[in-house]
C-alpha positions in Angstrom: -4.8 -32.3 -2.1 -4.4 -29.4 -4.6 -0.9 -27.9 -4.2 0.0 -26.7 -7.6 1.2 -23.1 -8.2 -0.4 -22.3 -11.6 -3.0 -19.8 -10.5 -5.3 -18.1 -12.9 -5.0 -14.3 -13.2 -7.5 -12.3 -11.1 -6.7 -8.9 -12.8 -10.1 -8.7 -14.4 -11.8 -9.6 -11.2 -10.4 -6.9 -8.9 -10.3 -3.1 -8.9 -7.3 -1.3 -10.6 -6.2 -0.2 -7.1 -6.2 -3.7 -5.7 -4.4 -5.0 -8.8 -1.7 -2.4 -8.4 -1.3 -3.3 -4.7 -1.1 -7.0 -5.6 1.7 -6.4 -8.2 3.7 -4.2 -5.8 3.4 -6.7 -3.0 4.3 -9.7 -5.3 7.4 -7.7 -6.4 8.3 -7.1 -2.8 8.2 -10.9 -2.1 10.5 -11.5 -5.1 12.9 -8.8 -3.9 13.1 -10.3 -0.4 14.1 -13.6 -2.1 16.5 -11.8 -4.4 18.4 -10.3 -1.5 18.5 -13.6 0.5 16.1 -12.6 3.3 13.8 -15.6 3.1 13.3 -18.5 5.5 12.0 -21.4 3.4 8.2 -20.9 3.1 7.9 -18.9 6.4 7.3 -15.2 7.2 5.0 -12.7 5.7 4.6 -9.4 3.9 1.2 -7.8 4.0 -0.2 -4.8 2.1 -3.4 -2.9 2.6 -5.7 -2.6 -0.4 -6.2 1.2 -0.9 -9.6 2.5 0.3 -10.4 -0.7 2.3 -9.6 -2.4 5.6 -8.6 -5.5 3.7 -5.1 -6.9 3.5 -3.1 -9.1 1.0 -0.9 -11.9 2.3 0.9 -14.9 0.9 -0.3 -18.4 0.7 1.4 -20.6 3.4 3.4 -23.1 1.4 4.8 -21.0 -1.5 8.4 -20.0 -1.9 8.8 -16.2 -2.2 10.0 -16.6 -5.7 6.8 -18.4 -6.6 4.5 -15.6 -5.4 2.5 -13.7 -8.0 -0.1 -10.9 -7.9 -2.9 -13.5 -8.4 -1.6 -15.9 -5.8 -2.1 -13.5 -2.9 -4.9 -14.0 -0.4 -7.3 -11.2 0.6 -8.1 -11.1 4.4 -9.4 -8.7 6.9 -7.4 -7.5 9.9 -8.8 -10.4 12.0 -7.4 -13.0 9.6 -10.7 -14.0 8.0 -10.2 -15.0 4.4 -12.2 -13.0 2.0 -10.8 -14.3 -1.3 -8.1 -16.8 -2.2 -6.9 -18.9 -5.1 -8.5 -22.3 -5.7 -5.9 -24.3 -3.8 -5.6 -26.2 -0.5 -2.8 -23.8 0.6 -4.0 -21.6 3.5 -2.5 -18.8 5.5 -0.3 -18.8 8.5 -2.0 -17.5 11.7 1.2 -15.6 12.8 0.7 -13.5 9.7 -2.4 -11.8 10.9 -1.6 -11.9 14.6 1.6 -9.8 14.1 0.6 -7.9 10.9 -3.1 -7.5 11.6 -2.3 -5.8 14.9 -0.1 -3.2 13.3 -2.4 -2.5 10.4 -5.3 -2.1 12.8 -3.5 0.2 15.2 -1.6 2.2 12.6 -4.0 3.2 9.7 -1.1 5.1 8.0 0.8 1.8 7.6 0.1 0.2 4.2 2.8 -2.5 4.3 4.3 -4.7 7.1 7.3 -6.9 6.4 8.7 -9.6 8.8 11.9 -11.7 8.3 13.9 -14.5 10.1 17.4 -13.9 8.6 20.6 -15.2 10.1 21.9 -11.8 10.8 18.6 -10.4 12.0 18.0 -13.3 14.4 21.6 -12.9 15.7 21.2 -9.2 16.5 17.8 -9.8 18.0 19.5 -12.2 20.5 22.1 -9.5 21.5 21.4 -7.6 24.7 23.0 -4.5 23.0 20.5 -4.7 20.1 21.4 -2.8 16.9 24.5 -0.7 17.3 25.3 2.5 15.4 28.4 1.1 13.8 27.8 2.3 10.3 26.1 5.0 8.4 23.4 2.5 7.4 22.6 1.5 11.0 22.8 5.1 12.3 19.7 5.9 10.5 17.8 3.8 13.0 19.1 5.6 16.1 16.0 6.8 18.1 13.7 5.3 15.5 13.5 1.6 16.5 11.5 -0.5 18.9 12.2 -3.8 20.7 9.7 -6.6 21.6 10.6 -9.3 24.0 10.0 -12.9 22.9 6.8 -14.5 24.1 6.9 -17.7 22.1 5.4 -18.3 18.6 3.2 -15.3 17.7 -0.2 -17.1 17.7 -1.9 -15.5 20.7 -4.1 -12.5 20.0 -3.4 -10.9 23.4 0.2 -10.4 22.3 -1.0 -7.9 19.7 -1.3 -5.0 22.2 2.3 -5.5 23.3 3.7 -5.7 19.8 1.9 -2.4 18.9 3.1 -0.7 22.1 6.7 -1.8 21.6 6.7 -0.6 18.0 5.2 2.7 19.0 5.5 5.4 16.3 8.5 3.7 14.7 8.7 1.8 11.4 11.2 -0.7 12.7 10.9 -3.4 15.4 13.5 -5.9 16.5 11.6 -8.9 17.9 14.0 -10.3 20.5 15.2 -13.9 19.8 13.0 -13.9 16.8 13.7 -11.6 13.9 13.1 -8.3 12.2 10.0 -6.2 11.3 9.5 -3.1 9.3 6.5 -1.2 8.1 5.7 1.9 6.1 3.1 4.0 4.2 4.1 2.2 1.0 5.4 -1.2 0.0 8.5 0.6 -1.4 9.3 2.2 1.8 8.8 -0.9 4.0 11.1 -2.9 1.7 13.8 -0.2 1.6 13.7 0.0 5.4 14.1 -3.8 5.7 16.9 -3.9 3.2 18.8 -1.2 5.2 18.0 -2.9 8.5 19.2 -6.3 7.2 22.5 -4.7 5.9 23.0 -3.0 9.3 22.6 -6.4 11.1 25.0 -8.1 8.7 27.7 -5.5 9.1 27.3 -5.6 12.9 27.8 -9.3 12.9 30.9 -8.9 10.6 32.3 -6.1 12.8 31.9 -8.0 16.0 33.3 -11.2 14.6 36.6 -9.3 13.8 37.2 -9.2 17.6 38.8 -5.8 17.5 37.8 -2.5 19.3 34.9 -0.8 17.6 34.3 2.9 17.2 31.0 4.8 17.2 30.3 8.5 16.4 29.4 10.9 19.1 25.8 11.5 20.1 25.4 14.8 18.2 26.6 13.1 15.0 24.2 10.1 15.6 21.2 12.3 16.1 22.0 14.6 13.1 22.6 11.6 10.8 19.5 9.7 11.9 17.4 12.8 11.2 18.9 13.2 7.7 17.9 9.7 6.8 14.3 9.8 8.0 11.6 9.5 5.3 10.7 13.0 4.0 13.7 14.8 5.4 15.4 15.0 2.0 13.3 12.8 -0.4 10.6 10.1 -0.2 12.0 6.8 1.2 12.3 3.9 -1.2 10.5 5.5 -4.1 13.5 6.4 -6.2 15.0 2.9 -5.8 11.8 1.0 -6.7 11.9 1.3 -10.6 15.5 0.1 -10.5 14.4 -2.9 -8.3 11.6 -3.7 -10.8 14.1 -3.6 -13.7 16.3 -6.0 -11.7 13.3 -8.4 -11.3 12.4 -8.1 -14.9 15.9 -9.1 -16.0 16.1 -12.0 -13.5 12.6 -13.2 -14.6 13.7 -14.1 -18.1 15.8 -17.1 -16.9 14.1 -18.0 -13.6 11.6 -20.6 -14.8 9.0 -19.1 -12.3 5.8 -17.3 -13.3 6.3 -13.5 -13.5 5.4 -11.6 -10.3 2.8 -9.5 -12.3 0.7 -12.5 -13.2 
């Protein structure tokens, strides 16, 4: 069986647009690892290749910190593999059942990110869902969907319900399962997930304190949520991205792993 992780570069074999999408997606995987939102080798982040209906997804078996631009697999929205590295690693079916459904139904979505974090799973199991306990979590008021658990996401007929429950939003809490964000760019989808994860962590901490909690009034919640929507004041996640790449570049020097841009 061939399970090494030393993949040859495909930069010269793909378009400039595809290569840029690969680099951005690989960086996103590394950032999810950097901020401790991984679950061993599980979960997925997908990105649409500009000008196509093809998606990029991770090989099933790699750590997020091992993923590079050249290790990503090209698939269609039905999960058929178009191109992959020379390896026995494949892809996880849940990756295109969940992600493919959203990409297919929402053409404006260029990236979908799904996690199983400790805090995210905990909040997904709470009947109250995500509470507006902090400025970070208030941004999601009125802009979040919930999808009831139906078992491991491997059945294609669950796709319609996932899409319906997400609706027009960029955030979905999958009950008893985990978190999902999406967006028109990799940068925005990552930034949204980072804020969602921080909201879940702070909610768990606040509730664990076992003291009475306060929440702002409805008018403040609506006003704050509006101000934090993408495009209200500035593009979402774009300003942060160069700083995030500098962080990765600095960490890369001593990591021992191949650079994400390989």
